[in-house]
C-alpha positions, -999 to 999 in steps of 0.1 A, spaced: 278 372 248 254 365 276 261 339 304 233 323 337 261 328 371 254 294 394 260 294 428 261 276 450 288 262 483 280 228 474 302 211 437 282 183 429 255 201 430 270 239 412 277 213 391 241 192 383 223 230 376 253 238 352 252 208 334 213 212 333 216 247 322 241 243 295 214 206 282 184 240 273 217 258 252 227 284 279 261 292 286 268 287 324 297 305 350 303 285 379 313 302 415 309 287 450 306 320 472 287 351 475 318 371 471 327 352 448 301 358 421 304 397 430 341 401 416 323 375 390 296 400 383 326 434 384 345 418 363 324 400 332 
């Protein structure tokens, strides 16, 4: 199963981008920092 990883430190923008991607049929994971993104990429 594949996902789009969205990284943004502003929660409203993160939610907006995730919603737009989900509406296009993509699976989305959201994080708020580069460090969190790297950790997520290593574990998922």
